[in-house]
C-alpha positions in Angstrom: 16.2 25.8 20.5 17.8 26.5 23.8 21.0 24.8 24.6 19.5 22.9 27.6 22.7 20.9 28.1 24.4 24.1 29.3 21.8 24.7 31.9 21.5 23.1 35.4 18.5 20.9 36.0 16.9 23.7 38.0 17.5 26.3 35.2 16.0 23.9 32.5 12.9 23.3 34.6 12.5 27.0 35.3 12.7 27.8 31.6 9.9 25.3 30.8 7.9 26.3 33.9 7.5 22.9 35.5 8.3 21.2 38.8 9.0 17.5 39.6 5.3 17.2 40.3 4.9 17.3 36.5 2.5 19.3 34.3 -1.2 19.7 35.2 -4.1 19.0 32.8 -4.7 22.6 31.8 -1.0 23.1 31.1 -0.8 20.0 29.0 -3.7 21.2 26.8 -2.2 24.6 26.3 1.2 23.1 25.3 -0.5 20.6 23.0 -2.1 23.6 21.1 1.3 25.3 20.9 3.5 22.3 20.0 1.1 19.7 18.5 1.5 16.0 18.9 4.9 14.3 19.5 5.2 12.8 16.0 7.3 13.4 12.9 5.5 14.9 9.9 5.2 12.1 7.4 5.5 12.4 3.7 2.1 13.3 2.2 0.1 10.2 1.5 -1.4 9.7 -1.9 -5.0 10.7 -2.2 -7.7 8.4 -3.6 -7.6 10.3 -6.9 -3.8 10.0 -7.2 -3.9 6.2 -6.5 -6.8 5.9 -9.0 -4.8 7.5 -11.8 -1.7 5.5 -10.9 -3.7 2.3 -11.9 -3.5 3.5 -15.5 0.3 3.1 -15.6 -0.1 -0.7 -15.9 1.2 -2.2 -19.1 -2.0 -4.1 -19.8 -4.2 -1.0 -19.2 -2.0 0.8 -21.7 -2.7 -1.9 -24.3 -6.4 -1.7 -23.6 -6.4 2.1 -24.0 -4.6 1.6 -27.3 -7.3 -0.9 -28.3 -10.0 1.6 -27.3 -8.4 4.3 -29.4 -8.3 2.0 -32.4 -11.9 1.0 -31.9 -13.0 4.7 -31.7 -11.0 5.5 -34.8 -12.7 2.7 -36.7 -16.1 3.8 -35.6 -16.8 0.9 -33.2 -18.2 3.1 -30.4 -19.7 0.2 -28.5 -16.4 -1.6 -28.2 -14.7 1.6 -27.1 -17.3 2.2 -24.4 -17.0 -1.3 -23.1 -13.2 -1.2 -22.9 -13.3 2.1 -21.1 -15.9 0.9 -18.6 -13.8 -2.2 -17.9 -10.6 -0.1 -17.5 -12.3 2.4 -15.1 -14.0 -0.4 -13.0 -10.7 -2.2 -12.8 -9.0 1.0 -11.7 -11.6 1.6 -9.0 -11.3 -1.9 -7.7 -7.5 -1.6 -7.7 -7.7 1.8 -5.8 -10.1 0.5 -3.2 -7.9 -2.5 -2.6 -4.8 -0.3 -2.3 -6.5 2.1 0.1 -8.0 -0.7 2.2 -4.6 -2.4 2.5 -2.9 0.9 3.4 -5.5 1.6 6.1 -5.1 -1.9 7.5 -1.3 -1.5 7.7 -1.7 2.0 9.3 -4.0 0.6 11.9 -1.6 -2.2 12.8 1.3 0.3 13.0 -0.8 2.4 15.5 -1.3 -0.7 17.7 2.5 -1.0 18.1 3.2 2.6 18.9 5.4 3.1 22.0 4.2 4.4 25.3 5.9 6.6 27.9 5.9 6.9 31.7 5.4 10.4 32.9 4.6 12.4 36.1 1.5 14.4 35.6 -0.7 16.0 38.2 1.7 14.7 40.8 1.1 11.0 39.8 3.0 8.6 37.7 1.1 7.4 34.7 1.6 5.7 31.3 0.6 7.5 28.1 1.0 7.1 24.3 4.4 8.7 23.5 2.7 10.9 20.9 1.0 12.8 23.7 4.3 14.0 25.3 4.8 17.8 25.4 7.8 19.9 26.3 7.9 20.2 30.1 6.7 16.6 30.8 8.7 14.7 33.4 9.6 11.4 31.7 10.8 8.2 33.4 13.2 6.0 31.4 14.1 2.4 32.3 16.4 0.0 30.5 14.7 -1.2 27.3 12.6 2.0 26.8 12.7 3.9 23.5 13.4 7.6 24.1 10.4 9.2 22.5 11.4 12.9 22.8 14.5 15.0 23.4 15.1 15.8 27.1 17.4 17.1 29.8 18.4 14.5 32.4 17.3 15.4 35.9 18.3 12.2 37.7 20.5 9.4 36.3 20.9 6.0 37.9 23.6 4.4 35.7 21.7 5.3 32.6 23.2 4.2 29.4 21.7 5.1 26.0 22.3 3.7 22.5 22.3 6.7 20.2 23.5 4.9 17.0 20.5 6.1 15.0 21.7 9.6 15.5 25.5 9.4 15.9 26.4 6.1 14.2 28.2 5.0 17.3 27.2 1.5 18.4 28.5 1.8 21.9 26.0 2.9 24.6 26.7 6.3 26.2 26.8 6.7 30.0 24.7 9.7 31.0 25.0 12.2 33.8 23.1 15.2 35.2 25.7 18.0 35.5 25.5 21.0 33.2 28.1 21.3 30.4 29.3 24.9 30.1 30.8 24.6 26.6 28.7 25.8 23.6 28.2 24.2 20.2 28.4 20.7 21.5 27.7 17.9 19.0 24.9 15.4 20.0 27.4 12.7 20.9 29.0 15.0 23.6 25.7 16.2 25.1 25.9 13.5 27.8 23.3 15.1 30.1 20.7 14.9 27.3 18.7 12.1 25.7 17.4 12.2 22.1 14.3 10.9 20.4 15.1 7.8 18.4 17.6 6.4 20.8 16.9 3.8 23.5 18.0 3.1 27.0 20.1 -0.1 27.4 20.9 0.1 31.1 19.9 1.8 34.3 17.1 4.4 34.6 16.6 8.1 34.7 14.2 11.0 35.2 14.1 13.3 32.2 12.7 16.8 31.5 11.2 16.7 28.0 12.6 19.7 26.0 11.7 18.9 22.4 8.9 16.9 20.7 7.9 16.0 17.1 9.7 18.0 14.5 11.5 20.1 17.2 13.7 17.1 18.2 17.1 16.4 16.8 15.7 13.5 14.8 13.1 15.9 13.5 15.8 18.0 11.9 16.7 15.0 9.8 13.1 13.8 9.4 13.6 12.7 5.9 15.6 9.8 7.3 12.7 8.9 9.6 9.8 9.2 7.2 7.5 6.3 7.1 9.1 3.8 4.7 7.0 2.4 2.0 5.8 -1.1 2.8 8.1 -3.6 1.2 6.5 -6.5 -0.7 6.6 -9.8 1.0 8.6 -12.7 -0.4 5.3 -14.3 -1.6 4.4 -11.1 -3.4 7.8 -10.9 -5.0 7.5 -14.5 -6.1 4.1 -13.8 -7.5 5.3 -10.7 -9.3 8.1 -12.7 -10.9 5.7 -15.5 -11.8 3.1 -13.0 -13.2 5.7 -11.4 -15.5 6.8 -14.8 -16.9 3.1 -15.8 -17.3 2.3 -12.4 -19.0 5.2 -12.9 -21.4 3.9 -16.4 -22.3 0.3 -15.2 -22.7 1.4 -12.3 -24.9 3.4 -14.7 -27.1 0.3 -17.0 -27.3 -1.9 -14.0 -28.1 0.4 -12.9 -30.9 0.4 -16.5 -32.2 -3.4 -16.6 -32.3 -3.4 -13.1 -33.9 -1.1 -14.3 -36.6 -3.2 -17.5 -37.1 -6.4 -15.5 -37.5 -4.7 -13.2 -40.1 -3.5 -16.3 -42.1 -7.0 -17.6 -42.0 -8.3 -14.4 -43.5 -10.0 -12.8 -40.5 -10.3 -9.0 -40.3 -7.0 -7.5 -39.0 -8.8 -5.1 -36.5 -11.0 -7.8 -35.2 -8.0 -10.1 -34.8 -6.1 -7.4 -33.0 -8.9 -6.6 -30.6 -9.4 -10.3 -29.8 -5.7 -10.9 -29.2 -5.5 -7.9 -26.8 -8.7 -8.9 -25.0 -7.3 -12.5 -24.6 -4.1 -11.2 -23.1 -5.9 -8.9 -20.7 -8.3 -11.6 -19.6 -5.7 -14.4 -19.3 -3.1 -12.5 -17.3 -3.9 -12.5 -13.6 -2.9 -8.9 -12.9 -4.9 -8.9 -9.7 -2.6 -11.5 -8.1 -0.4 -9.1 -6.1 -3.1 -6.8 -4.9 -5.3 -9.7 -3.8 -2.4 -11.1 -1.8 -2.0 -7.7 -0.2 -5.7 -7.3 0.7 -6.0 -10.9 2.1 -2.8 -10.4 4.2 -3.9 -7.0 5.5 -7.4 -8.2 6.5 -5.9 -11.4 8.0 -3.5 -9.5 10.1 -6.3 -7.2 11.3 -8.2 -10.3 12.5 -5.0 -11.5 14.3 -4.6 -8.2 16.0 -8.1 -8.6 17.5 -6.9 -11.9 18.8 -4.0 -10.3 20.6 -1.2 -11.0 18.0 0.0 -7.8 16.2 1.9 -8.6 13.1 4.6 -5.9 12.6 5.9 -7.2 9.3 3.7 -8.8 6.7 6.3 -11.4 5.7 5.9 -12.9 9.1 2.5 -14.2 8.1 4.1 -16.3 5.4 6.6 -17.7 7.9 4.0 -18.5 10.6 2.8 -21.6 8.8 6.3 -23.0 8.6 7.2 -22.7 12.3 8.4 -26.0 13.6 9.9 -24.8 16.9 8.6 -22.3 19.5 11.2 -21.2 22.0 9.1 -19.6 24.7 9.9 -17.9 28.0 8.1 -19.2 31.0 7.1 -16.2 33.1 4.0 -14.5 31.8 3.9 -16.5 28.5 3.2 -20.0 29.8 2.3 -18.7 33.2 -0.2 -16.1 34.3 2.5 -13.5 35.1 0.6 -12.7 38.3 3.1 -13.4 41.0 1.9 -14.0 44.6 4.1 -14.5 47.5 3.4 -17.9 49.1 6.3 -18.6 51.5 9.2 -16.8 53.3 12.4 -18.3 54.7 14.0 -16.2 57.4 16.1 -16.8 60.5 16.1 -20.5 59.8 12.3 -20.8 59.6 10.0 -21.5 56.6 6.8 -19.4 57.0 3.6 -18.9 55.1 3.2 -15.4 53.5 0.7 -14.4 56.3 2.8 -15.7 59.3 5.5 -13.0 59.4 5.8 -11.1 62.7 6.3 -7.4 62.4 7.6 -7.2 65.9 10.4 -9.6 64.9 13.4 -7.5 63.9 14.8 -9.9 61.3 11.4 -10.5 59.7 10.6 -6.8 59.7 13.9 -6.0 58.1 13.4 -8.5 55.3 9.9 -7.1 54.6 11.2 -3.5 54.5 14.1 -4.5 52.2 11.7 -6.1 49.8 9.9 -2.7 49.4 13.1 -0.6 49.2 15.0 -2.7 46.6 12.0 -2.5 44.4 10.6 -0.1 41.7 7.0 -1.3 41.5 4.1 0.8 42.8 0.4 0.3 43.3 -1.7 3.4 42.8 -5.5 3.4 42.8 -5.5 -0.3 42.3 -3.3 0.0 39.3 -0.1 -2.1 39.5 2.9 -0.6 37.7 6.1 -2.5 37.5 7.7 -5.9 37.2 5.2 -8.6 38.4 7.8 -10.0 40.8 8.3 -6.6 42.4 4.5 -6.0 42.4 4.2 -9.3 44.4 6.6 -7.9 47.0 4.6 -4.6 47.2 1.4 -6.7 47.7 3.1 -8.6 50.5 3.8 -5.3 52.2 0.2 -4.3 51.9 -0.8 -7.5 53.7 1.0 -5.9 56.7 -0.3 -2.4 56.1 3.0 -1.2 54.7 2.8 1.5 52.0 5.8 1.2 49.7 5.8 5.0 48.9 5.9 5.9 52.6 8.7 3.4 53.3 10.7 4.7 50.4 10.2 8.3 51.5 11.4 7.4 55.0 14.5 5.6 53.7 15.5 7.5 50.6 17.2 5.8 47.8 20.3 7.7 46.8 22.1 5.2 44.6 21.5 1.9 42.7 22.7 -0.8 40.4 19.7 -1.8 38.2 18.9 -5.5 37.6 20.4 -7.1 34.5 20.0 -10.6 33.2 23.7 -11.4 33.3 24.3 -10.4 36.9 20.8 -11.6 38.0 21.0 -9.1 40.8 19.7 -5.6 41.7 21.1 -3.3 44.4 20.0 0.0 45.9 21.6 2.4 48.3 19.3 3.7 51.0 19.7 6.1 53.9 18.5 4.3 57.1 18.7 6.3 60.3 21.7 8.4 59.0 23.5 5.2 57.9 24.0 4.1 54.2 22.9 0.6 53.5 23.2 -1.3 50.3 20.3 -3.7 49.7 20.7 -6.5 47.1 18.1 -8.9 45.8 18.4 -11.6 43.1 18.8 -15.2 42.3 19.6 -17.1 45.4 22.3 -19.3 43.8 24.1 -16.1 42.6 23.6 -14.3 46.0 25.0 -17.3 47.9 28.4 -16.7 46.2 28.4 -13.1 47.5 27.5 -13.5 51.2 29.7 -14.2 54.2 27.4 -13.4 57.1 23.7 -14.0 58.0 21.1 -12.1 60.0 19.6 -14.0 62.8 17.5 -13.3 65.9 20.7 -13.3 67.9 22.3 -10.8 65.6 24.6 -10.9 62.5 26.9 -13.9 62.6 29.4 -15.5 60.2 28.0 -17.8 57.6 28.7 -21.4 58.5 28.5 -24.4 56.3 25.4 -25.4 58.3 23.8 -22.0 57.5 24.7 -22.3 53.8 23.2 -25.8 53.6 20.0 -24.6 55.3 19.6 -21.8 52.8 20.3 -24.2 49.9 17.8 -26.7 51.2 15.1 -24.0 51.7 15.8 -22.8 48.1 15.6 -26.3 46.8 12.4 -27.1 48.6 10.7 -24.0 47.4 11.9 -24.6 43.8 10.6 -28.1 43.8 7.2 -26.8 44.7 7.4 -24.7 41.5 7.9 -21.4 43.4 10.1 -18.6 42.1 12.6 -17.6 44.8 14.3 -14.3 45.5 17.2 -13.9 47.9 17.8 -10.7 49.9 21.1 -9.5 51.4 22.6 -6.2 52.6 25.6 -4.4 54.1 26.5 -1.1 55.6 28.5 1.4 53.4 31.1 3.7 54.7 30.4 7.0 53.0 29.9 7.1 49.2 26.5 6.1 47.7 28.3 5.4 44.4 28.4 1.6 44.0 29.6 -0.8 41.3 29.2 -4.5 40.8 32.3 -5.1 42.8 30.5 -3.8 45.9 28.0 -6.7 45.6 30.2 -8.9 47.8 30.7 -9.7 51.5 27.0 -9.3 52.1 24.8 -10.2 55.0 22.1 -12.7 54.1 18.6 -11.6 55.2 16.2 -14.3 53.8 14.3 -15.8 50.9 10.9 -14.9 49.5 9.1 -17.5 47.4 6.2 -16.7 45.1 4.2 -18.6 42.6 3.2 -17.8 39.0 0.8 -20.6 38.1 0.6 -21.9 34.5 -2.1 -20.3 32.4 -5.2 -22.6 32.2 -5.0 -22.5 28.4 -1.2 -23.4 28.2 -1.7 -27.2 28.4 -4.2 -27.2 25.5 -2.0 -24.9 23.4 1.1 -27.1 24.0 -0.9 -30.2 23.0 -2.1 -28.4 19.8 1.6 -27.6 19.0 2.7 -31.1 19.3 -0.2 -32.4 17.2 0.8 -29.8 14.5 4.4 -31.1 14.4 5.7 -28.1 16.4 8.3 -28.6 19.1 7.6 -26.3 22.2 10.7 -25.4 24.1 10.9 -23.5 27.4 13.8 -21.1 27.9 14.0 -19.3 31.2 16.3 -17.7 33.7 14.6 -19.5 36.5 16.1 -22.5 38.5 16.0 -25.8 36.7 13.7 -27.4 39.3 11.2 -24.6 39.0 11.4 -24.6 35.2 10.8 -28.4 35.1 7.8 -28.2 37.5 6.0 -25.7 35.2 7.2 -27.5 32.0 5.7 -30.8 33.3 2.4 -29.1 34.2 2.1 -27.6 30.7 3.1 -30.8 28.9 6.4 -29.5 27.5 8.6 -31.8 29.6 8.1 -35.6 29.8 11.3 -36.5 31.7 14.0 -34.4 33.3 16.6 -35.8 30.9 15.2 -33.2 28.5 16.2 -30.3 30.7 19.6 -28.5 30.8 21.1 -25.5 32.6 23.0 -22.6 31.1 26.2 -23.7 32.8 26.0 -27.0 30.9 25.2 -25.2 27.7 28.3 -23.0 28.2 30.5 -26.1 28.0 28.9 -27.4 24.8 30.3 -26.5 21.4 27.9 -25.3 18.7 28.3 -28.7 17.0 27.4 -30.6 20.2 24.4 -28.4 20.7 23.2 -28.9 17.2 23.3 -32.7 17.7 21.5 -32.6 21.1 19.1 -29.8 20.5 16.2 -32.0 19.4 16.3 -34.0 22.6 16.1 -30.9 24.9 12.8 -29.2 25.9 13.8 -27.0 28.8 16.7 -24.6 29.2 17.1 -23.1 32.7 19.4 -20.4 34.1 20.2 -19.2 30.6 21.6 -15.9 29.5 20.4 -13.9 26.4 23.6 -15.1 24.6 22.5 -18.7 25.1 19.1 -17.9 23.4 20.9 -17.0 20.1 22.8 -20.3 20.2 19.7 -22.3 20.8 17.9 -20.6 17.9 20.8 -21.1 15.5 21.2 -24.7 16.5 17.5 -25.4 15.4 17.9 -23.3 12.3 21.1 -25.1 11.3 18.9 -28.3 11.3 16.5 -26.7 8.8 13.8 -25.6 11.3 11.8 -22.4 11.3 12.0 -20.9 14.8 9.8 -18.6 16.8 11.4 -17.0 19.8 9.7 -15.0 22.6 11.4 -12.2 24.5 10.8 -9.0 26.4 14.1 -7.5 27.5 16.8 -5.4 25.8 19.1 -8.3 25.8 16.5 -10.5 24.1 16.6 -8.3 21.0 19.4 -10.1 19.2 17.7 -13.5 19.7 14.4 -12.0 18.4 16.2 -10.7 15.3 18.0 -14.1 14.8 14.7 -16.1 15.0 12.6 -16.5 11.9 9.7 -15.0 13.9 10.6 -12.8 16.9 7.7 -12.6 19.3 7.8 -9.7 21.8 5.6 -9.3 24.9 3.2 -6.4 24.6 2.6 -6.0 28.4 6.0 -6.6 29.9 8.1 -6.2 26.8 10.5 -3.3 26.4 10.2 -1.1 23.3 13.6 -2.4 22.1 12.3 -6.0 22.1 9.1 -4.9 20.3 11.1 -3.1 17.7 13.2 -6.2 17.0 10.2 -8.5 16.8 8.0 -9.5 13.9 5.0 -10.1 16.1 3.8 -8.5 19.4 1.5 -10.3 21.9 -0.8 -7.9 23.6 -1.6 -10.5 26.2 1.8 -12.1 26.7 0.1 -15.5 26.3 1.7 -18.7 24.8 -1.7 -19.8 23.5 -1.8 -16.6 21.4 1.3 -17.7 19.6 -0.4 -21.0 18.7 -3.5 -19.1 17.6 -1.3 -16.9 15.5 0.2 -20.0 13.8 -3.2 -21.3 13.2 -4.2 -18.0 11.6 -1.0 -17.7 9.7 -1.5 -21.2 8.2 -5.1 -20.4 7.3 -4.2 -17.1 5.7 -1.5 -18.7 3.6 -3.9 -21.5 2.6 -6.5 -18.9 1.7 -4.0 -16.9 -0.4 -3.0 -20.2 -2.2 -6.6 -21.0 -2.8 -7.2 -17.5 -4.3 -4.2 -17.9 -6.6 -5.5 -21.3 -7.7 -8.9 -19.9 -8.4 -7.5 -17.1 -10.6 -5.1 -19.3 -12.5 -7.4 -22.3 -13.1 -10.1 -19.9 -14.4 -7.7 -18.1 -16.7 -6.3 -21.5 -17.9 -9.9 -22.5 -18.9 -10.2 -19.5 -21.0 -6.8 -20.0 -22.7 -7.5 -23.7 -23.4 -10.9 -22.8 -24.9 -9.4 -20.3 -27.3 -6.4 -22.5 -28.1 -8.7 -25.4 -28.9 -10.8 -23.3 -31.3 -7.7 -21.8 -33.0 -5.9 -25.1 -33.5 -9.2 -26.8 -34.7 -9.9 -24.0 -37.2 -13.2 -23.2 -35.5 -14.8 -19.8 -35.2 -13.5 -17.6 -32.3 -15.5 -18.7 -29.2 -15.5 -15.3 -27.5 -16.0 -11.7 -28.6 -13.4 -9.3 -27.2 -16.0 -7.7 -24.9 -16.8 -11.2 -23.5 -13.2 -11.7 -22.4 -13.1 -8.2 -20.8 -16.4 -8.9 -18.9 -15.2 -12.3 -17.7 -12.0 -10.6 -16.4 -13.9 -8.0 -14.6 -16.5 -10.3 -13.1 -14.3 -13.2 -11.9 -10.8 -11.8 -11.2 -11.6 -9.6 -8.3 -14.5 -10.1 -5.8 -14.7 -13.9 -6.0 -10.9 -14.2 -5.6 -11.0 -11.9 -2.5 -14.0 -13.8 -1.1 -12.0 -17.1 -1.4 -9.2 -15.4 0.5 -11.6 -14.5 3.3 -12.5 -18.2 4.0 -12.9 -18.7 7.8 -9.9 -20.2 9.5 -10.0 -24.0 9.7 -9.0 -25.9 12.8 -7.8 -28.7 10.6 -4.7 -26.7 9.5 -3.2 -27.5 12.9 -3.4 -31.2 12.1 -0.8 -30.8 9.3 2.9 -30.7 9.7 4.6 -27.3 9.3 4.9 -26.1 5.7 8.4 -26.5 4.2 9.4 -22.9 3.6 11.8 -23.9 0.8 9.0 -25.3 -1.3 7.5 -22.5 -3.5 3.8 -22.0 -3.5 3.7 -22.5 -7.3 5.2 -26.0 -7.3 4.5 -29.0 -9.6 1.6 -30.4 -7.6 0.0 -26.9 -7.4 0.5 -26.5 -11.1 -1.1 -29.8 -11.8 -4.2 -28.9 -9.8 -4.5 -25.6 -11.7 -4.2 -27.3 -15.1 -6.7 -30.2 -14.2 -9.3 -27.8 -12.8 -8.8 -25.4 -15.7 -9.1 -28.3 -18.1 -12.5 -29.4 -16.6 -13.9 -25.8 -16.9 -12.4 -25.5 -20.4 -14.1 -28.8 -21.5 -17.6 -27.7 -20.4 -17.0 -24.3 -22.1 -16.1 -26.1 -25.4 -19.1 -28.4 -25.0 -21.3 -25.4 -24.7 -19.7 -23.8 -27.7 -20.4 -26.9 -29.8 -23.9 -27.2 -28.5 -24.8 -23.7 -29.9 -22.6 -23.9 -33.1 -24.5 -23.6 -36.4 -22.9 -23.5 -39.9 -24.3 -20.0 -40.7 -24.4 -18.5 -37.2 -21.7 -18.5 -34.5 -23.4 -15.8 -32.2 -25.4 -18.4 -30.2 -22.3 -20.6 -29.8 -20.2 -17.6 -28.6 -22.9 -16.6 -26.2 -23.2 -20.1 -24.7 -19.4 -20.4 -24.4 -19.2 -17.0 -22.7 -22.0 -17.7 -20.3 -20.7 -21.1 -19.4 -17.1 -19.9 -18.8 -18.5 -17.0 -16.7 -20.9 -19.1 -14.6 -18.6 -22.1 -14.1 -15.7 -19.8 -13.0 -18.1 -18.1 -10.5 -19.2 -21.5 -9.1 -15.6 -22.7 -9.1 -15.2 -20.2 -6.2 -16.9 -22.9 -4.0 -14.3 -25.5 -5.2 -11.4 -23.1 -4.3 -12.5 -22.5 -0.7 -10.6 -25.5 0.6 -8.9 -28.7 -0.3 -11.8 -30.4 1.5 -15.4 -30.7 0.2 -17.8 -27.8 0.9 -20.0 -30.4 2.6 -17.3 -31.0 5.2 -16.3 -27.4 5.8 -19.9 -26.1 5.6 -21.8 -24.8 2.6 -22.7 -21.5 4.2 -19.7 -20.8 6.4 -18.2 -18.2 4.0 -20.8 -15.5 3.4 -18.4 -13.5 1.2 -18.3 -16.2 -1.5 -22.1 -16.3 -1.6 -22.2 -12.5 -2.0 -19.6 -12.6 -4.8 -21.2 -15.5 -6.7 -24.8 -14.2 -6.4 -23.7 -10.7 -7.5 -21.8 -12.2 -10.4 -24.8 -14.3 -11.5 -27.0 -11.3 -11.3 -24.7 -9.2 -13.5 -24.3 -12.1 -16.0 -28.1 -12.5 -16.3 -28.4 -8.8 -16.7 -26.0 -9.0 -19.7 -27.9 -12.1 -21.1 -31.4 -10.7 -20.9 -31.4 -6.9 -20.8 -31.6 -5.8 -24.5 -29.4 -2.6 -24.3 -26.6 -4.6 -22.7 -27.1 -7.6 -25.0 -26.3 -5.3 -27.9 -23.2 -3.8 -26.2 -21.8 -7.2 -25.2 -22.8 -8.9 -28.5 -25.1 -11.4 -26.9 -27.4 -13.6 -29.0 -30.8 -14.5 -27.5 -30.9 -18.0 -26.0 -33.8 -20.4 -25.9 -34.8 -21.9 -22.5 -33.2 -25.2 -23.6 -29.9 -23.5 -24.5 -29.9 -21.5 -21.2 -30.5 -24.7 -19.2 -27.7 -26.3 -21.1 -25.4 -23.5 -20.0 -26.5 -23.8 -16.4 -26.2 -27.6 -16.4 -22.7 -27.5 -18.0 -21.6 -24.8 -15.6 -22.4 -26.9 -12.6 -20.5 -29.9 -13.9 -17.0 -28.7 -12.8 -18.5 -27.9 -9.3 -20.1 -31.4 -9.0 -17.1 -33.3 -10.4 -14.5 -31.6 -8.2 -16.7 -31.8 -5.1 -17.3 -35.5 -5.6 -13.6 -36.1 -5.9 -12.9 -34.1 -2.7 -15.7 -35.8 -0.9 -14.6 -39.4 -1.6 -10.9 -39.1 -2.2 -9.6 -36.3 0.0 -9.2 -37.3 3.6 
């Protein structure tokens, strides 16, 4: 790789054969063929076959294979074949589930891949970062991830955090000059940027010099390979529970094995039965079913504009009790439109400016110069506030690109949320001018003169009061207000924050960003669900209160506070008062962290929205960090658990609804599995303790395990989302899913199914023949567990939620019933599965008993569950 840092900008561009106009389409295609896509080579993914054979490493599968070997050795070919079929089918199901979940997660990851702003074919455009090629002209702004290595062509106070490469947490100030020394370490190449780092301040134009594996991060690609998905807390808990349950069931199986031996039963038959019982009773599908339901649920959420970046976030969504939301773009439309202007002592409508009026013309020109937004071919690129200013210029036939070309920008101080100001240095008629825009209350502390129709005069108290009154009036109307000021510079275009003083006030521009139509309903839904909506904004308190009242967040202004008041509060005071506050105005990013912590210290689960670099710490601190997909920086997205592709508050509420529903569905799937397995265990335990014949043959248990532990459980997990979940209070995140009340439900439902299974066994029991009894018990347990899928769909009756609203449960049940009847009536399978032929009366007894648990539980839900 060339040492681009040793070259001048011109030499680097010459080597890569590009101009500042950027690459052209044919050049891009040629370079794509030569260099490939801008992505790291990931570790080779497991193939379907590899995942399939990995299923055989399971402990229970190993036991089954041992049992199959013993059966084959003893000449029981039918048992051997059945066991092998069950093992293979289970392995196929496990493989399909694994591959489906992996594909879902991969799709979600693709949705959150970063984008890059480049100059191509002489125009600025936004592309997926994977499409970058060497020679691209890349534009970086504060908050952008650096997606490729590059030589800096222009730097405007650019600072880059390169901690992922150098380990240094401090951001590095970049420059454009060549560095003549050779063999420079990455940290000293201050005219270069590197993939994997991110811009924390300023902006720059960069020549892409390396992509994919040809970047510095590509050299250490093993550190950047796609990490294996960690299990969620719920999956970890279920794994732990599953191991404990498996141990208990194995002990129980050994007890029953010993009891059978004492009673003189054949050792091999006893062993086979004990193994089959353990395999059927242990819900080994728990973790994989949770994965598949989570993955499919998050895919649905992605279609509804909420991309879940970490699966554990789904579990936390149902517990959210506080949403700390930004105002602009989240509760509002993020479509700013200039409504009013205050200039030279007059408040004017946006269409009343006079271009022949020097002061008004100057203000309009400044609004386009101290501005980075552009409108190209009806596509608006940039901050919505700046886009509104560009659109105002267009009303007066002013092209921002022409204005900027006539009055070149040669220096700048980018906006940051702490200063609340942005400044540029422009050459106007051979004179350097600094133009500053920002929050009027901040700007008022930096001005000492004012531009009027009679010229520039000293700022009097009367002038100051007029500005404050105009600002206050605009804010009370719910308008967002920007102030503009300027001053002449002597010579150097290099400016610092200290230069933002002794300015000449030019005027105010007020714009509106109306509340989204759906925000009011979303806020009402939150309040009904026991969730506290809180607005946190950098806007003026009056403006914030106006929007908060319109959306239903604020009832009275005693619930609103400004950052300056927050600054004087101790953490203890804030913790005490936080529940009484609904609006925080004029806050800094540091305040956001304090607000989140105050709620968390009170035991709340907090969601926090953000879009800027400085929001990242608060997003990390929150239980659910929510980044804006449209306006959000890549740093904010990386710090967040969830990304909104529409920047809409109502999408957060929909995501909570979905999260609650997904968690409820997972809980119902687990209950379905455990209650069904409990029924089988209780039936066997009853027969063993009562010295009765064994109710099931080993092949029966294996068939039940295969039929009821996979598809029906997944179908329950795919229950359509219920609107009623938003009527409940947030779930207590400290209460485990497998608590006492949940355990009691599992045991009661398992007991009901177990009782009808035992009744079926007794109905078919004859002194000299147990085959019919075993067949009836097997059929009843199978069919009742399948029908129990309807019970497990919801805590409400199926007559309330709709009998046919979940098509998947019908498919799973009907398929299961068809397979069961095939085993019961198809002679070759009857022999393999040790099935005795049933009379019509016996078959109808099985059907009737199998429906009893469904009817009993549904009647209870219909009349007693509100």
